[in-house]
All heavy atoms as TSV, in Angstrom:
chain	resi	resn	atom	element	x	y	z
A	1	MET	N	N	-195.357	143.520	-13.152
A	1	MET	CA	C	-196.113	144.850	-13.268
A	1	MET	C	C	-196.756	145.029	-14.630
A	1	MET	O	O	-196.245	144.493	-15.689
A	1	MET	CB	C	-195.157	145.982	-12.970
A	1	MET	CG	C	-194.635	146.059	-11.507
A	1	MET	SD	S	-193.642	147.434	-11.330
A	1	MET	CE	C	-192.364	146.560	-10.398
A	2	THR	N	N	-197.837	145.567	-14.720
A	2	THR	CA	C	-198.649	145.712	-15.947
A	2	THR	C	C	-198.866	147.157	-16.170
A	2	THR	O	O	-198.843	147.990	-15.273
A	2	THR	CB	C	-199.877	144.899	-15.971
A	2	THR	OG1	O	-200.703	145.399	-14.927
A	2	THR	CG2	C	-199.649	143.404	-15.790
A	3	ALA	N	N	-199.296	147.490	-17.334
A	3	ALA	CA	C	-199.725	148.865	-17.743
A	3	ALA	C	C	-201.238	148.832	-17.951
A	3	ALA	O	O	-201.791	147.902	-18.296
A	3	ALA	CB	C	-199.040	149.336	-19.038
A	4	ASP	N	N	-201.808	149.952	-17.496
A	4	ASP	CA	C	-203.310	150.106	-17.560
A	4	ASP	C	C	-203.579	151.259	-18.533
A	4	ASP	O	O	-202.945	152.366	-18.397
A	4	ASP	CB	C	-203.976	150.276	-16.267
A	4	ASP	CG	C	-203.781	148.950	-15.434
A	4	ASP	OD1	O	-204.594	148.112	-15.721
A	4	ASP	OD2	O	-202.935	148.936	-14.634
A	5	THR	N	N	-204.706	151.322	-19.205
A	5	THR	CA	C	-205.080	152.301	-19.960
A	5	THR	C	C	-206.608	152.672	-19.566
A	5	THR	O	O	-207.376	151.770	-19.493
A	5	THR	CB	C	-205.167	151.979	-21.415
A	5	THR	OG1	O	-203.869	151.518	-21.878
A	5	THR	CG2	C	-205.602	153.203	-22.325
A	6	VAL	N	N	-206.815	154.019	-19.351
A	6	VAL	CA	C	-208.147	154.446	-19.020
A	6	VAL	C	C	-208.702	155.412	-20.113
A	6	VAL	O	O	-207.975	156.362	-20.473
A	6	VAL	CB	C	-208.147	155.089	-17.624
A	6	VAL	CG1	C	-209.469	155.754	-17.371
A	6	VAL	CG2	C	-207.818	154.076	-16.562
A	7	SER	N	N	-209.856	155.291	-20.640
A	7	SER	CA	C	-210.453	156.165	-21.608
A	7	SER	C	C	-210.955	157.334	-20.701
A	7	SER	O	O	-211.643	157.199	-19.667
A	7	SER	CB	C	-211.638	155.597	-22.362
A	7	SER	OG	O	-212.263	156.586	-22.970
A	8	LEU	N	N	-210.595	158.580	-21.130
A	8	LEU	CA	C	-211.069	159.852	-20.405
A	8	LEU	C	C	-212.310	160.432	-21.075
A	8	LEU	O	O	-212.604	161.514	-20.707
A	8	LEU	CB	C	-209.905	160.773	-20.337
A	8	LEU	CG	C	-208.701	160.361	-19.710
A	8	LEU	CD1	C	-207.556	161.364	-19.783
A	8	LEU	CD2	C	-208.870	159.969	-18.282
A	9	PHE	N	N	-212.943	159.722	-22.044
A	9	PHE	CA	C	-214.040	160.276	-22.761
A	9	PHE	C	C	-215.212	160.753	-21.922
A	9	PHE	O	O	-215.671	161.887	-22.070
A	9	PHE	CB	C	-214.602	159.037	-23.684
A	9	PHE	CG	C	-215.899	159.528	-24.364
A	9	PHE	CD1	C	-215.854	160.555	-25.303
A	9	PHE	CD2	C	-217.093	158.911	-24.022
A	9	PHE	CE1	C	-217.072	160.918	-26.006
A	9	PHE	CE2	C	-218.234	159.357	-24.701
A	9	PHE	CZ	C	-218.267	160.239	-25.597
A	10	LEU	N	N	-215.551	160.035	-20.804
A	10	LEU	CA	C	-216.651	160.485	-19.915
A	10	LEU	C	C	-216.221	161.698	-19.128
A	10	LEU	O	O	-217.037	162.406	-18.715
A	10	LEU	CB	C	-217.090	159.373	-19.045
A	10	LEU	CG	C	-217.867	158.257	-19.659
A	10	LEU	CD1	C	-218.186	157.093	-18.792
A	10	LEU	CD2	C	-219.063	158.618	-20.473
A	11	ARG	N	N	-214.950	161.902	-18.884
A	11	ARG	CA	C	-214.455	163.100	-18.211
A	11	ARG	C	C	-214.139	164.335	-18.986
A	11	ARG	O	O	-214.399	165.415	-18.693
A	11	ARG	CB	C	-213.183	162.776	-17.418
A	11	ARG	CG	C	-213.364	161.646	-16.575
A	11	ARG	CD	C	-212.145	161.102	-15.800
A	11	ARG	NE	N	-212.256	159.744	-15.218
A	11	ARG	CZ	C	-211.546	159.413	-14.176
A	11	ARG	NH1	N	-210.554	160.069	-13.738
A	11	ARG	NH2	N	-211.879	158.316	-13.641
A	12	THR	N	N	-213.728	164.047	-20.322
A	12	THR	CA	C	-213.327	165.120	-21.226
A	12	THR	C	C	-214.263	165.337	-22.389
A	12	THR	O	O	-214.256	166.401	-23.017
A	12	THR	CB	C	-211.887	164.929	-21.764
A	12	THR	OG1	O	-211.891	163.847	-22.576
A	12	THR	CG2	C	-210.901	164.786	-20.611
A	13	GLY	N	N	-215.001	164.289	-22.780
A	13	GLY	CA	C	-215.851	164.378	-24.004
A	13	GLY	C	C	-215.152	164.137	-25.200
A	13	GLY	O	O	-215.727	164.060	-26.196
A	14	ASN	N	N	-213.793	163.883	-25.192
A	14	ASN	CA	C	-212.941	163.644	-26.389
A	14	ASN	C	C	-212.688	162.062	-26.350
A	14	ASN	O	O	-211.993	161.568	-25.489
A	14	ASN	CB	C	-211.651	164.454	-26.317
A	14	ASN	CG	C	-210.899	164.280	-27.542
A	14	ASN	OD1	O	-211.018	163.284	-28.312
A	14	ASN	ND2	N	-209.931	165.168	-27.774
A	15	ILE	N	N	-213.157	161.523	-27.443
A	15	ILE	CA	C	-213.074	160.032	-27.620
A	15	ILE	C	C	-211.605	159.525	-27.759
A	15	ILE	O	O	-211.261	158.529	-27.487
A	15	ILE	CB	C	-213.884	159.528	-28.863
A	15	ILE	CG1	C	-214.095	157.975	-28.696
A	15	ILE	CG2	C	-213.296	159.906	-30.112
A	15	ILE	CD1	C	-214.979	157.475	-27.655
A	16	ARG	N	N	-210.724	160.459	-28.109
A	16	ARG	CA	C	-209.381	160.189	-28.214
A	16	ARG	C	C	-208.478	160.381	-26.956
A	16	ARG	O	O	-207.248	160.172	-26.993
A	16	ARG	CB	C	-208.736	160.905	-29.433
A	16	ARG	CG	C	-209.370	160.700	-30.749
A	16	ARG	CD	C	-208.741	161.382	-31.853
A	16	ARG	NE	N	-209.434	160.921	-33.023
A	16	ARG	CZ	C	-209.526	161.756	-34.127
A	16	ARG	NH1	N	-209.194	162.955	-34.097
A	16	ARG	NH2	N	-210.103	161.200	-35.221
A	17	ASP	N	N	-209.130	160.761	-25.881
A	17	ASP	CA	C	-208.307	161.053	-24.667
A	17	ASP	C	C	-208.204	159.822	-23.782
A	17	ASP	O	O	-209.141	159.149	-23.481
A	17	ASP	CB	C	-208.971	162.098	-23.774
A	17	ASP	CG	C	-208.768	163.496	-24.160
A	17	ASP	OD1	O	-207.873	163.728	-25.100
A	17	ASP	OD2	O	-209.438	164.445	-23.758
A	18	PHE	N	N	-206.900	159.458	-23.506
A	18	PHE	CA	C	-206.607	158.272	-22.751
A	18	PHE	C	C	-205.504	158.707	-21.757
A	18	PHE	O	O	-204.781	159.725	-21.901
A	18	PHE	CB	C	-206.068	157.143	-23.613
A	18	PHE	CG	C	-207.099	156.508	-24.457
A	18	PHE	CD1	C	-207.303	156.953	-25.709
A	18	PHE	CD2	C	-207.790	155.500	-24.054
A	18	PHE	CE1	C	-208.295	156.473	-26.572
A	18	PHE	CE2	C	-208.836	154.896	-24.791
A	18	PHE	CZ	C	-208.996	155.331	-26.168
A	19	ALA	N	N	-205.466	157.933	-20.562
A	19	ALA	CA	C	-204.399	158.042	-19.650
A	19	ALA	C	C	-203.779	156.778	-19.539
A	19	ALA	O	O	-204.498	155.737	-19.544
A	19	ALA	CB	C	-204.928	158.605	-18.424
A	20	PHE	N	N	-202.520	156.645	-19.109
A	20	PHE	CA	C	-201.852	155.409	-18.965
A	20	PHE	C	C	-201.181	155.305	-17.509
A	20	PHE	O	O	-200.675	156.342	-17.034
A	20	PHE	CB	C	-200.784	155.308	-20.014
A	20	PHE	CG	C	-201.309	155.345	-21.387
A	20	PHE	CD1	C	-201.454	156.495	-21.990
A	20	PHE	CD2	C	-201.692	154.162	-22.070
A	20	PHE	CE1	C	-201.957	156.671	-23.324
A	20	PHE	CE2	C	-202.298	154.164	-23.328
A	20	PHE	CZ	C	-202.484	155.373	-23.911
A	21	ALA	N	N	-201.201	154.193	-16.911
A	21	ALA	CA	C	-200.506	153.994	-15.635
A	21	ALA	C	C	-199.973	152.638	-15.452
A	21	ALA	O	O	-200.140	151.724	-16.314
A	21	ALA	CB	C	-201.608	154.278	-14.569
A	22	ARG	N	N	-199.154	152.388	-14.422
A	22	ARG	CA	C	-198.657	151.138	-14.143
A	22	ARG	C	C	-199.411	150.572	-12.844
A	22	ARG	O	O	-199.487	151.230	-11.857
A	22	ARG	CB	C	-197.098	151.308	-13.780
A	22	ARG	CG	C	-196.483	149.974	-13.543
A	22	ARG	CD	C	-195.079	150.226	-12.830
A	22	ARG	NE	N	-194.086	150.936	-13.641
A	22	ARG	CZ	C	-192.883	151.156	-13.127
A	22	ARG	NH1	N	-192.456	150.766	-11.965
A	22	ARG	NH2	N	-192.063	151.771	-13.908
A	23	SER	N	N	-199.694	149.331	-12.946
A	23	SER	CA	C	-200.156	148.565	-11.847
A	23	SER	C	C	-199.068	147.963	-11.039
A	23	SER	O	O	-198.225	147.345	-11.835
A	23	SER	CB	C	-201.231	147.519	-12.265
A	23	SER	OG	O	-202.324	148.070	-12.866
A	24	VAL	N	N	-198.962	148.046	-9.882
A	24	VAL	CA	C	-197.969	147.431	-9.080
A	24	VAL	C	C	-198.539	146.691	-7.879
A	24	VAL	O	O	-199.563	146.953	-7.329
A	24	VAL	CB	C	-196.954	148.508	-8.487
A	24	VAL	CG1	C	-196.363	149.158	-9.640
A	24	VAL	CG2	C	-197.684	149.499	-7.647
A	25	PRO	N	N	-197.896	145.554	-7.538
A	25	PRO	CA	C	-198.342	144.790	-6.286
A	25	PRO	C	C	-198.162	145.733	-5.170
A	25	PRO	O	O	-197.374	146.522	-5.071
A	25	PRO	CB	C	-197.389	143.553	-6.278
A	25	PRO	CG	C	-196.836	143.456	-7.660
A	25	PRO	CD	C	-196.830	144.859	-8.164
A	26	ARG	N	N	-198.918	145.387	-4.169
A	26	ARG	CA	C	-198.941	146.259	-2.810
A	26	ARG	C	C	-197.577	146.176	-2.273
A	26	ARG	O	O	-197.245	146.956	-1.518
A	26	ARG	CB	C	-200.097	145.825	-1.972
A	26	ARG	CG	C	-201.490	146.210	-2.482
A	26	ARG	CD	C	-202.546	145.774	-1.523
A	26	ARG	NE	N	-203.806	145.781	-2.019
A	26	ARG	CZ	C	-204.650	146.768	-2.311
A	26	ARG	NH1	N	-204.119	147.997	-2.070
A	26	ARG	NH2	N	-205.830	146.544	-2.844
A	27	SER	N	N	-196.956	145.013	-2.408
A	27	SER	CA	C	-195.666	144.889	-1.837
A	27	SER	C	C	-194.513	145.569	-2.382
A	27	SER	O	O	-193.408	145.789	-1.706
A	27	SER	CB	C	-195.274	143.358	-1.755
A	27	SER	OG	O	-195.171	142.892	-3.055
A	28	VAL	N	N	-194.743	146.175	-3.521
A	28	VAL	CA	C	-193.590	146.890	-4.266
A	28	VAL	C	C	-193.846	148.320	-3.867
A	28	VAL	O	O	-194.858	148.974	-4.154
A	28	VAL	CB	C	-193.751	146.703	-5.752
A	28	VAL	CG1	C	-192.759	147.689	-6.498
A	28	VAL	CG2	C	-193.523	145.320	-6.171
A	29	LYS	N	N	-192.814	148.885	-3.404
A	29	LYS	CA	C	-192.820	150.334	-2.923
A	29	LYS	C	C	-192.255	151.220	-4.116
A	29	LYS	O	O	-191.114	150.974	-4.418
A	29	LYS	CB	C	-192.003	150.629	-1.691
A	29	LYS	CG	C	-192.535	149.863	-0.489
A	29	LYS	CD	C	-193.948	150.317	-0.207
A	29	LYS	CE	C	-194.457	149.355	0.963
A	29	LYS	NZ	N	-195.915	149.200	1.037
A	30	THR	N	N	-193.059	152.056	-4.811
A	30	THR	CA	C	-192.604	152.817	-5.886
A	30	THR	C	C	-193.351	154.119	-5.889
A	30	THR	O	O	-194.576	154.150	-5.442
A	30	THR	CB	C	-192.803	152.114	-7.101
A	30	THR	OG1	O	-192.398	152.968	-8.266
A	30	THR	CG2	C	-194.127	151.644	-7.440
A	31	PRO	N	N	-192.773	155.284	-6.244
A	31	PRO	CA	C	-193.542	156.464	-6.391
A	31	PRO	C	C	-194.465	156.501	-7.546
A	31	PRO	O	O	-195.365	157.367	-7.623
A	31	PRO	CB	C	-192.451	157.507	-6.433
A	31	PRO	CG	C	-191.345	156.812	-7.130
A	31	PRO	CD	C	-191.362	155.463	-6.613
A	32	HIS	N	N	-194.316	155.556	-8.411
A	32	HIS	CA	C	-195.110	155.500	-9.763
A	32	HIS	C	C	-195.985	154.177	-9.618
A	32	HIS	O	O	-195.532	153.198	-9.281
A	32	HIS	CB	C	-194.151	155.419	-10.942
A	32	HIS	CG	C	-193.205	156.531	-11.047
A	32	HIS	ND1	N	-193.472	157.753	-11.201
A	32	HIS	CD2	C	-191.882	156.541	-10.800
A	32	HIS	CE1	C	-192.431	158.590	-11.201
A	32	HIS	NE2	N	-191.469	157.751	-10.951
A	33	GLY	N	N	-197.189	154.494	-10.109
A	33	GLY	CA	C	-198.097	153.317	-10.234
A	33	GLY	C	C	-199.251	153.250	-9.326
A	33	GLY	O	O	-199.333	154.089	-8.334
A	34	LEU	N	N	-200.222	152.441	-9.572
A	34	LEU	CA	C	-201.489	152.246	-8.879
A	34	LEU	C	C	-201.468	150.916	-8.298
A	34	LEU	O	O	-201.086	149.901	-8.859
A	34	LEU	CB	C	-202.661	152.431	-9.859
A	34	LEU	CG	C	-202.662	153.764	-10.607
A	34	LEU	CD1	C	-203.766	153.666	-11.664
A	34	LEU	CD2	C	-202.902	154.913	-9.738
A	35	PRO	N	N	-202.077	150.720	-7.052
A	35	PRO	CA	C	-202.176	149.497	-6.528
A	35	PRO	C	C	-203.262	148.659	-7.379
A	35	PRO	O	O	-204.181	149.192	-7.950
A	35	PRO	CB	C	-202.644	149.641	-5.149
A	35	PRO	CG	C	-203.361	151.031	-5.106
A	35	PRO	CD	C	-202.590	151.774	-6.182
A	36	ALA	N	N	-202.962	147.268	-7.418
A	36	ALA	CA	C	-203.951	146.384	-8.076
A	36	ALA	C	C	-205.199	146.351	-7.248
A	36	ALA	O	O	-205.379	146.510	-6.141
A	36	ALA	CB	C	-203.312	145.045	-8.169
A	37	ALA	N	N	-206.265	146.095	-8.146
A	37	ALA	CA	C	-207.691	145.862	-7.592
A	37	ALA	C	C	-207.775	144.602	-6.747
A	37	ALA	O	O	-207.036	143.628	-7.126
A	37	ALA	CB	C	-208.771	145.899	-8.578
A	38	GLU	N	N	-208.497	144.609	-5.673
A	38	GLU	CA	C	-208.685	143.430	-4.889
A	38	GLU	C	C	-209.454	142.345	-5.836
A	38	GLU	O	O	-210.270	142.658	-6.475
A	38	GLU	CB	C	-209.656	143.655	-3.705
A	38	GLU	CG	C	-209.028	144.543	-2.720
A	38	GLU	CD	C	-207.785	143.947	-1.997
A	38	GLU	OE1	O	-207.807	142.712	-1.783
A	38	GLU	OE2	O	-206.986	144.653	-1.539
A	39	GLY	N	N	-208.824	141.112	-5.766
A	39	GLY	CA	C	-209.465	139.997	-6.533
A	39	GLY	C	C	-209.085	140.017	-7.894
A	39	GLY	O	O	-209.273	139.043	-8.660
A	40	PHE	N	N	-208.473	141.147	-8.467
A	40	PHE	CA	C	-208.033	141.126	-9.863
A	40	PHE	C	C	-206.676	141.747	-9.952
A	40	PHE	O	O	-206.499	142.846	-10.213
A	40	PHE	CB	C	-209.060	142.018	-10.678
A	40	PHE	CG	C	-210.342	141.406	-10.698
A	40	PHE	CD1	C	-211.318	141.894	-9.915
A	40	PHE	CD2	C	-210.698	140.372	-11.615
A	40	PHE	CE1	C	-212.601	141.348	-9.914
A	40	PHE	CE2	C	-211.962	139.929	-11.567
A	40	PHE	CZ	C	-213.014	140.372	-10.748
A	41	ARG	N	N	-205.755	141.006	-9.468
A	41	ARG	CA	C	-204.354	141.541	-9.253
A	41	ARG	C	C	-203.699	142.067	-10.509
A	41	ARG	O	O	-202.649	142.812	-10.305
A	41	ARG	CB	C	-203.414	140.369	-8.664
A	41	ARG	CG	C	-204.005	139.694	-7.372
A	41	ARG	CD	C	-204.251	140.679	-6.321
A	41	ARG	NE	N	-202.967	141.418	-5.859
A	41	ARG	CZ	C	-203.058	142.522	-5.134
A	41	ARG	NH1	N	-204.183	143.054	-4.841
A	41	ARG	NH2	N	-201.815	143.120	-4.805
A	42	GLU	N	N	-204.190	141.795	-11.703
A	42	GLU	CA	C	-203.524	142.370	-12.936
A	42	GLU	C	C	-204.171	143.591	-13.311
A	42	GLU	O	O	-203.885	144.083	-14.430
A	42	GLU	CB	C	-203.688	141.287	-14.015
A	42	GLU	CG	C	-202.704	140.055	-13.728
A	42	GLU	CD	C	-202.729	139.137	-14.843
A	42	GLU	OE1	O	-203.042	139.438	-15.893
A	42	GLU	OE2	O	-202.442	137.878	-14.661
A	43	HIS	N	N	-205.248	144.205	-12.639
A	43	HIS	CA	C	-205.860	145.307	-12.976
A	43	HIS	C	C	-206.045	146.393	-11.811
A	43	HIS	O	O	-205.989	145.899	-10.629
A	43	HIS	CB	C	-207.363	145.007	-13.523
A	43	HIS	CG	C	-207.247	143.962	-14.511
A	43	HIS	ND1	N	-206.960	144.323	-15.854
A	43	HIS	CD2	C	-207.513	142.633	-14.484
A	43	HIS	CE1	C	-207.084	143.241	-16.641
A	43	HIS	NE2	N	-207.374	142.294	-15.922
A	44	VAL	N	N	-206.213	147.537	-12.125
A	44	VAL	CA	C	-206.510	148.620	-11.158
A	44	VAL	C	C	-207.910	148.732	-10.900
A	44	VAL	O	O	-208.701	148.212	-11.735
A	44	VAL	CB	C	-205.849	149.933	-11.438
A	44	VAL	CG1	C	-204.373	149.917	-11.473
A	44	VAL	CG2	C	-206.359	150.533	-12.764
A	45	ASN	N	N	-208.392	149.435	-9.922
A	45	ASN	CA	C	-209.853	149.666	-9.757
A	45	ASN	C	C	-210.479	150.343	-10.970
A	45	ASN	O	O	-209.748	151.034	-11.723
A	45	ASN	CB	C	-209.973	150.596	-8.571
A	45	ASN	CG	C	-209.576	149.960	-7.269
A	45	ASN	OD1	O	-209.806	148.759	-7.074
A	45	ASN	ND2	N	-209.093	150.744	-6.378
A	46	GLN	N	N	-211.763	150.160	-11.181
A	46	GLN	CA	C	-212.342	150.675	-12.349
A	46	GLN	C	C	-212.394	152.142	-12.507
A	46	GLN	O	O	-212.350	152.717	-13.530
A	46	GLN	CB	C	-213.804	150.225	-12.364
A	46	GLN	CG	C	-213.928	148.757	-12.664
A	46	GLN	CD	C	-213.530	148.486	-14.172
A	46	GLN	OE1	O	-212.351	148.197	-14.429
A	46	GLN	NE2	N	-214.490	148.557	-15.090
A	47	ASN	N	N	-212.569	152.956	-11.350
A	47	ASN	CA	C	-212.613	154.347	-11.343
A	47	ASN	C	C	-211.558	155.036	-10.359
A	47	ASN	O	O	-212.019	155.757	-9.496
A	47	ASN	CB	C	-213.929	154.685	-11.039
A	47	ASN	CG	C	-215.049	154.414	-12.106
A	47	ASN	OD1	O	-214.801	154.735	-13.228
A	47	ASN	ND2	N	-215.954	153.613	-11.758
A	48	PRO	N	N	-210.347	154.845	-10.581
A	48	PRO	CA	C	-209.326	155.494	-9.615
A	48	PRO	C	C	-209.273	156.887	-9.977
A	48	PRO	O	O	-209.561	157.346	-11.124
A	48	PRO	CB	C	-208.075	154.725	-10.002
A	48	PRO	CG	C	-208.187	154.315	-11.461
A	48	PRO	CD	C	-209.693	153.968	-11.620
A	49	PRO	N	N	-208.873	157.765	-9.047
A	49	PRO	CA	C	-208.596	159.107	-9.311
A	49	PRO	C	C	-207.523	159.074	-10.444
A	49	PRO	O	O	-206.637	158.439	-10.488
A	49	PRO	CB	C	-208.059	159.640	-7.969
A	49	PRO	CG	C	-208.450	158.677	-6.995
A	49	PRO	CD	C	-208.525	157.528	-7.606
A	50	CYS	N	N	-207.710	160.098	-11.455
A	50	CYS	CA	C	-207.023	160.112	-12.547
A	50	CYS	C	C	-206.621	161.504	-13.009
A	50	CYS	O	O	-207.385	162.345	-13.320
A	50	CYS	CB	C	-207.652	159.430	-13.725
A	50	CYS	SG	S	-206.686	159.516	-15.328
A	51	GLU	N	N	-205.319	161.887	-12.852
A	51	GLU	CA	C	-204.867	163.228	-13.111
A	51	GLU	C	C	-203.459	163.044	-13.780
A	51	GLU	O	O	-202.486	162.665	-13.264
A	51	GLU	CB	C	-204.611	163.955	-11.948
A	51	GLU	CG	C	-204.088	165.457	-12.152
A	51	GLU	CD	C	-205.221	166.382	-12.516
A	51	GLU	OE1	O	-206.340	166.200	-12.053
A	51	GLU	OE2	O	-204.948	167.298	-13.225
A	52	ILE	N	N	-203.513	163.252	-15.185
A	52	ILE	CA	C	-202.320	163.023	-16.008
A	52	ILE	C	C	-201.238	163.937	-15.356
A	52	ILE	O	O	-201.455	165.042	-15.230
A	52	ILE	CB	C	-202.457	163.295	-17.551
A	52	ILE	CG1	C	-203.398	162.250	-18.036
A	52	ILE	CG2	C	-201.140	163.341	-18.207
A	52	ILE	CD1	C	-203.863	162.414	-19.518
A	53	GLY	N	N	-200.094	163.402	-15.224
A	53	GLY	CA	C	-198.879	164.160	-14.728
A	53	GLY	C	C	-198.795	164.195	-13.130
A	53	GLY	O	O	-197.970	164.806	-12.612
A	54	ASP	N	N	-199.624	163.354	-12.521
A	54	ASP	CA	C	-199.515	163.344	-10.978
A	54	ASP	C	C	-198.548	162.348	-10.494
A	54	ASP	O	O	-198.417	162.107	-9.242
A	54	ASP	CB	C	-200.882	163.034	-10.473
A	54	ASP	CG	C	-201.518	161.608	-10.765
A	54	ASP	OD1	O	-200.664	160.872	-11.420
A	54	ASP	OD2	O	-202.628	161.347	-10.233
A	55	GLY	N	N	-197.783	161.654	-11.408
A	55	GLY	CA	C	-196.763	160.736	-11.077
A	55	GLY	C	C	-197.275	159.353	-11.155
A	55	GLY	O	O	-196.443	158.349	-11.003
A	56	SER	N	N	-198.554	159.068	-11.241
A	56	SER	CA	C	-199.121	157.829	-11.449
A	56	SER	C	C	-199.656	157.629	-12.868
A	56	SER	O	O	-199.571	156.627	-13.498
A	56	SER	CB	C	-200.147	157.448	-10.456
A	56	SER	OG	O	-199.619	157.345	-9.224
A	57	TRP	N	N	-200.275	158.763	-13.418
A	57	TRP	CA	C	-200.903	158.672	-14.670
A	57	TRP	C	C	-199.988	159.525	-15.707
A	57	TRP	O	O	-199.434	160.552	-15.391
A	57	TRP	CB	C	-202.289	159.389	-14.698
A	57	TRP	CG	C	-203.226	158.540	-13.853
A	57	TRP	CD1	C	-203.597	158.592	-12.592
A	57	TRP	CD2	C	-203.781	157.303	-14.401
A	57	TRP	NE1	N	-204.444	157.565	-12.295
A	57	TRP	CE2	C	-204.682	156.842	-13.385
A	57	TRP	CE3	C	-203.896	156.638	-15.648
A	57	TRP	CZ2	C	-205.451	155.596	-13.527
A	57	TRP	CZ3	C	-204.639	155.576	-15.760
A	57	TRP	CH2	C	-205.331	154.998	-14.736
A	58	PHE	N	N	-199.942	158.983	-16.863
A	58	PHE	CA	C	-199.105	159.534	-17.980
A	58	PHE	C	C	-199.818	159.704	-19.218
A	58	PHE	O	O	-200.912	159.009	-19.582
A	58	PHE	CB	C	-197.825	158.724	-18.179
A	58	PHE	CG	C	-197.018	158.505	-16.910
A	58	PHE	CD1	C	-197.376	157.569	-16.047
A	58	PHE	CD2	C	-196.001	159.437	-16.689
A	58	PHE	CE1	C	-196.570	157.496	-14.917
A	58	PHE	CE2	C	-195.295	159.322	-15.459
A	58	PHE	CZ	C	-195.513	158.474	-14.614
A	59	ALA	N	N	-199.387	160.614	-20.153
A	59	ALA	CA	C	-200.138	160.946	-21.391
A	59	ALA	C	C	-199.818	159.851	-22.483
A	59	ALA	O	O	-200.723	159.730	-23.348
A	59	ALA	CB	C	-199.711	162.319	-21.929
A	60	THR	N	N	-198.743	159.102	-22.370
A	60	THR	CA	C	-198.520	158.154	-23.363
A	60	THR	C	C	-197.997	156.871	-22.695
A	60	THR	O	O	-197.455	156.859	-21.576
A	60	THR	CB	C	-197.356	158.461	-24.315
A	60	THR	OG1	O	-195.991	158.543	-23.608
A	60	THR	CG2	C	-197.585	159.879	-24.939
A	61	ILE	N	N	-198.201	155.736	-23.339
A	61	ILE	CA	C	-197.763	154.408	-22.864
A	61	ILE	C	C	-196.303	154.345	-22.884
A	61	ILE	O	O	-195.658	153.696	-21.939
A	61	ILE	CB	C	-198.348	153.216	-23.687
A	61	ILE	CG1	C	-198.285	151.929	-22.932
A	61	ILE	CG2	C	-197.759	153.243	-24.986
A	61	ILE	CD1	C	-198.986	151.729	-21.680
A	62	ASP	N	N	-195.494	155.019	-23.635
A	62	ASP	CA	C	-194.106	155.055	-23.669
A	62	ASP	C	C	-193.554	155.560	-22.480
A	62	ASP	O	O	-192.548	155.048	-21.907
A	62	ASP	CB	C	-193.557	155.847	-24.859
A	62	ASP	CG	C	-193.774	155.113	-26.193
A	62	ASP	OD1	O	-193.852	153.920	-26.213
A	62	ASP	OD2	O	-194.014	155.744	-27.257
A	63	GLU	N	N	-194.227	156.592	-21.770
A	63	GLU	CA	C	-193.800	157.163	-20.560
A	63	GLU	C	C	-193.844	156.044	-19.413
A	63	GLU	O	O	-192.889	155.989	-18.550
A	63	GLU	CB	C	-194.690	158.335	-20.083
A	63	GLU	CG	C	-194.417	159.510	-21.037
A	63	GLU	CD	C	-195.413	160.604	-20.691
A	63	GLU	OE1	O	-195.129	161.434	-19.768
A	63	GLU	OE2	O	-196.558	160.756	-21.157
A	64	VAL	N	N	-194.842	155.223	-19.480
A	64	VAL	CA	C	-195.022	154.120	-18.499
A	64	VAL	C	C	-193.868	153.155	-18.599
A	64	VAL	O	O	-193.187	152.750	-17.667
A	64	VAL	CB	C	-196.368	153.489	-18.592
A	64	VAL	CG1	C	-196.463	152.302	-17.627
A	64	VAL	CG2	C	-197.399	154.462	-18.314
A	65	TRP	N	N	-193.636	152.752	-19.892
A	65	TRP	CA	C	-192.468	151.680	-20.129
A	65	TRP	C	C	-191.088	152.277	-19.695
A	65	TRP	O	O	-190.161	151.411	-19.404
A	65	TRP	CB	C	-192.530	151.290	-21.555
A	65	TRP	CG	C	-193.743	150.627	-21.994
A	65	TRP	CD1	C	-194.460	150.783	-23.171
A	65	TRP	CD2	C	-194.505	149.573	-21.324
A	65	TRP	NE1	N	-195.483	150.000	-23.319
A	65	TRP	CE2	C	-195.635	149.222	-22.183
A	65	TRP	CE3	C	-194.483	148.968	-20.197
A	65	TRP	CZ2	C	-196.506	148.234	-21.842
A	65	TRP	CZ3	C	-195.259	147.953	-19.622
A	65	TRP	CH2	C	-196.409	147.599	-20.569
A	66	ARG	N	N	-190.946	153.520	-19.785
A	66	ARG	CA	C	-189.547	154.043	-19.285
A	66	ARG	C	C	-189.405	154.286	-17.885
A	66	ARG	O	O	-188.309	154.613	-17.472
A	66	ARG	CB	C	-189.374	155.421	-20.038
A	66	ARG	CG	C	-189.197	155.405	-21.500
A	66	ARG	CD	C	-188.642	156.730	-22.148
A	66	ARG	NE	N	-189.661	157.727	-21.911
A	66	ARG	CZ	C	-190.492	158.089	-22.907
A	66	ARG	NH1	N	-190.461	157.462	-24.124
A	66	ARG	NH2	N	-191.407	159.136	-22.781
A	67	LEU	N	N	-190.378	153.979	-17.052
A	67	LEU	CA	C	-190.388	154.175	-15.631
A	67	LEU	C	C	-189.216	153.181	-15.041
A	67	LEU	O	O	-189.188	152.096	-15.600
A	67	LEU	CB	C	-191.701	153.921	-14.992
A	67	LEU	CG	C	-192.743	155.007	-15.179
A	67	LEU	CD1	C	-194.192	154.563	-14.571
A	67	LEU	CD2	C	-192.338	156.328	-14.526
A	68	PRO	N	N	-188.582	153.606	-14.000
A	68	PRO	CA	C	-187.534	152.715	-13.370
A	68	PRO	C	C	-188.281	151.495	-12.702
A	68	PRO	O	O	-189.343	151.552	-12.289
A	68	PRO	CB	C	-186.843	153.600	-12.514
A	68	PRO	CG	C	-187.647	154.796	-12.273
A	68	PRO	CD	C	-188.606	154.887	-13.408
């Protein structure tokens, strides 16, 4: 599993806004994380829905690393 970072600049106008998530293989069943992009198994899609605090997206990378 890998961690992904998305700039929220185009959504919020703040260059310092980022969101963090975990990419997981489709075969792994977990409530946290985003499925990997087709053809690029180490990355998520370029424009996934992104809402910090929705269980997939987090405000800090440390929150992602602490996931079970």
